[in-house]
GUMI-856641 format. One record per residue (C-alpha): residue number from 1; x, y, z. Coordinates in Angstrom, 1 decimal, decimal comma. Each point is the difference from the previous one (the first is absolute). Example, Ala and Ser with C-alpha at 12.3 -4.5 7.8 and 13.67 -1.06 7.14 Angstrom:
BEGIN
num; xx; yy; zz
1; 12,3; -4,5; 7,8
2; 1,4; 3,4; -0,7
//
This chain:
BEGIN
num; xx; yy; zz
1; 7,9; 1,9; 14,1
2; -2,9; -2,1; -1,3
3; -3,2; -0,6; 1,8
4; -0,3; -3,8; -0,4
5; -3,5; -0,1; 1,4
6; -1,1; 2,5; -2,6
7; 1,7; -2,1; -2,8
8; -1,9; -3,1; 1,2
9; -3,3; 1,9; 0,1
10; 0,5; 1,1; -3,6
11; 0,9; -3,6; -1,0
12; -3,1; -1,4; 1,7
13; -2,2; 2,6; -1,8
14; 1,6; -1,0; -3,3
15; -0,6; -3,7; 0,7
16; -3,6; 0,7; 1,1
17; -0,8; 2,0; -3,2
18; 1,8; -2,6; -2,1
19; -1,9; -2,9; 1,5
20; -3,3; 1,8; -0,5
21; 0,9; 0,4; -3,7
22; 1,6; -3,4; -0,6
23; 3,4; 1,6; -0,7
24; 3,3; 0,2; 1,9
25; 1,0; 2,7; 2,4
26; 2,9; 0,8; -2,5
27; -2,5; 0,6; -2,7
28; -2,0; 2,4; 2,2
29; 3,2; 1,9; 0,8
30; 0,9; 0,2; -3,6
31; -3,5; 1,3; -0,9
32; 0,4; 2,6; 2,7
33; 3,4; 1,1; -1,4
34; -1,4; 0,1; -3,5
35; -2,9; 2,2; 1,2
36; 2,3; 2,2; 2,0
37; 2,3; 0,5; -3,0
38; -3,0; 1,1; -2,0
39; -1,0; 2,6; 2,6
40; 1,7; 3,4; 0,3
41; 0,8; -0,4; 3,7
42; 2,1; -3,2; -0,6
43; 3,5; -0,5; 1,3
44; 2,6; -2,2; -1,5
45; -0,6; -3,6; 0,6
46; 2,4; -2,9; -0,5
47; -0,5; -1,9; -3,2
48; -1,9; -3,3; 0,4
49; 1,8; -3,2; -0,5
50; -0,4; -1,9; -3,3
51; -2,0; -2,8; 1,7
52; -2,5; 2,4; 1,5
53; -0,5; 1,7; -3,4
54; -0,6; -3,5; -1,6
55; -2,5; -0,8; 2,8
56; -1,7; 3,3; -0,6
57; -0,4; -0,7; -3,7
58; -1,6; -3,3; 0,7
59; -2,5; 1,5; 2,5
60; -1,2; 3,3; -1,4
61; -2,7; 0,1; 2,7
62; 2,7; 1,2; 2,4
63; -1,2; 3,6; 0,5
64; -0,8; 2,0; 3,0
65; -3,3; 1,7; 0,6
66; -0,3; 3,5; 1,5
67; -1,2; -1,5; 3,3
68; 2,9; -2,5; 0,1
69; 2,5; 2,8; -0,9
70; -1,4; 2,1; 2,9
71; 0,4; -2,9; 2,4
72; 3,6; -0,5; -1,1
73; 0,7; 3,7; 0,2
74; -1,4; 0,0; 3,6
75; 2,0; -3,0; 1,2
76; 3,2; 1,3; -1,6
77; -0,3; 3,6; 1,2
78; 3,2; 1,1; 1,7
79; -0,1; 2,0; 3,2
80; 0,7; 3,7; -0,3
81; 3,6; 0,9; 0,8
82; -0,9; 3,5; 1,1
83; -3,0; 1,1; 2,0
//
């Protein structure tokens, strides 16, 4: 079951970061996926659509700072299944 409130919280954070940087929320999400794939703790993420990749190429400033990544990690943290 999906937590729709959590999904919207994540989307709002992506939009907020994107607006601050002058890029789309999709570009921020793509930057996060790219950064996650480069880290050893990454999980498999779906491939971005062609249009998002094209947008990303046009806007190379779409990257995520350490602080922004921490904010995204905090808002997207899943509850523990076991105590």
